[in-house]
N, C-alpha and C positions, 0 to 999 in steps of 0.2 A: 214537470221534470226537476223543478228547483226545490222540491220538498226534501227536508233532511231525513236521515235514516231514522231518527227517533220519532218523527211525525208519521212515517209509514209503519214502523213497528213500535208502537208505544210501550210494549212489554219488554223491549230490549233496551239495554243501556250500554254505552261503550265501556270497554274494559279500561282500567287505569293504565296510564303510560309509565307509572312509577316503576322503579326497580322491583324485582321479585321479592327482595327482603323487606321492602317498605310497603308492600301491598297488605291490606287487611282483609278480613273475611267479607267485609261489605263490598270490596272491589271485585270479588270472584262471582262468576255467573251462578245463579240459584236454580237448582233443579228440584222442583217439588215432587217429582215422581220417585226420587230416591229416599224420601222420608217414610219411615215405617207407618206413620199415621195415615198417609195417602196411598201407600203401596203395601198391601198385606203380604205380598210375596217376600218382602225384605225380612219379615219375622218368620213367616212360614218356612222359608228355606232353611232356617236354623233348626227347625223342628222336624221337617220332612226328611232331610238328609240323614240324620241319625236313625230315624225310624226305618228308612229303607235299608240301611246297613244292619240294623237290628234284625230285620226279616232275613237278610242274607246269612247272618250268623246263625239264626235259628235253623235254616235249611242245612248249613254245614254241620251243626250239632247233631241233627237227626241222621244225616248220612254217615257221619263218623261213628255215632253210636251203633248203627247197624253193622258197620265194618268191624267194630270192636267185638260185637256179639259173635260175628262169624269167626273172627280170629280165636276167641275163647273156645268156641265149639270145636274148632279144628284142633286146638291144643288138647282138649279133653279126649277127643277121638284118638289122637296119637298116643296119649297117656294110657288109654285102655288097651291099645294094641301092644304097647311095651310091657304092660303089667299082666296081660292075659295069656300071651303065647310065649312060653319059655323055650320052645324048640325052633325058633326062627333062625335062619342063617345069620351069621355075624355081619355080612355085608348089608343085608336088608335091615337089621337092627341099627346099624350105624347110620343108614340113610334116614330111618325113622327118627333117630335122635337128632340128626341135623335139621329135619323138618320141624321137630318140636322146639328146638332152639330158635329157629327162624320165626315160628309162630309166637314164641314168647317175646322176641324182639319187636315183632309187629304189634303185639298187644300193648307193649310199653310205649311205643311211638304213638299209637292211636290214643292212648290215655293222655300223653302230653299234648297232643293236638286238641283233644277234647277240653282239657283244662284251659288252653289258650283261647278256644272259641267261647267258652263260658265267660272268661274274663273280658273278651271283646264284647260279648253280648251285654254284660253288666255295664261296661264303659259307655256303650252307645245309648243304653237306656238311661243312664245317669246324665249323659249329655243332653238328651232330649228333654228330660225332666228339668234340668237346670235352665235350659233355654226357655222353656215355658214359664218357669218362675220368674226369670229375668224379664221376659216380655210383659208379664203382669205387673211387676214392680217398677218398670221403667217410667210409666207416667206419674208415679208417686214422687219422683225426684229424690229417690234414695240413692245418691250417686255412689257412695262407698259400697253399699250392698250390691248394686248392679254391676259395678266393676269387679267385685269379688266373684260374682256369679259368672261373668264373662271369662275371667281367668280360669275358673274351675271347669267351665264348659270346654274351653280349648284344651286344657290338660287332659280331661277325661276323653275327649275325642282323639287326641294324639295317642294316648295309651291304648285305647281300643283299636285303633288302626294298627299299631305296632303288634298287639296280640293277634290280630287277624292275619297279618303277614307272617308272623312266626308260626302260627298254627297251619297255615297253608304250606309253608316250607316243610314242616314236620310231616304233613300228610303226603307231600311229594316223596319224601324219603321212604315212607312206609309203602307207597305204591311201587317204587323202584325195588324195594326189598321183596315184595310179593312177586313181581315179575322175574326177579333173579332166581327165586326159589322155583318158580315154574320152569324156567329155562334149564336149571340144574336137573330137575326131575325129568324133563324131556330128553336131555342129553344122556342121562343114565339109562333110560329106557331104550334109546337108539343104540347105545353101546351094547346092551344085553342082546338086542335083536341082531346086531352085527356079529356077535360071537356065537350065535346059535347055529 
């Protein structure tokens, strides 16, 4: 029972009683599991996270491209209706013009969202590539280059996240516009039915 703590736990050493501003790195506890050389997740997390976000951006790009194609097809259909039938009632032609204007606004919003998602996709891919290059060059002791790569990775990641958030908000605006057009069309049909 009289054994000291260092005899029972030889790998542990007491922390320094010195003031925090006088403590050195040798006085702090050492955690080898936080070193990239002994823990591959420390490096892989810098690569996997941008890769997962890149996959998410790819899915958003595909879905936004499909929505843009549908909006363009709708605009073409409305244009053919306006150009082909000259004897349509004025009220019906005005509604068709409103639908065409809404389809044009939707297409422009989807184009902006698509541009943001492409920028986010490029940013995440650049962050993953820079992280991989930095992980390869870190053991070579090129401190200046590694620090520059770290800064570039963080900047690319933040810009990519900003573009992803911006594109999501633009996509939400387009969705609200599409729902508003549907509600206006349904209200007009109900009004005509009520007057019959």
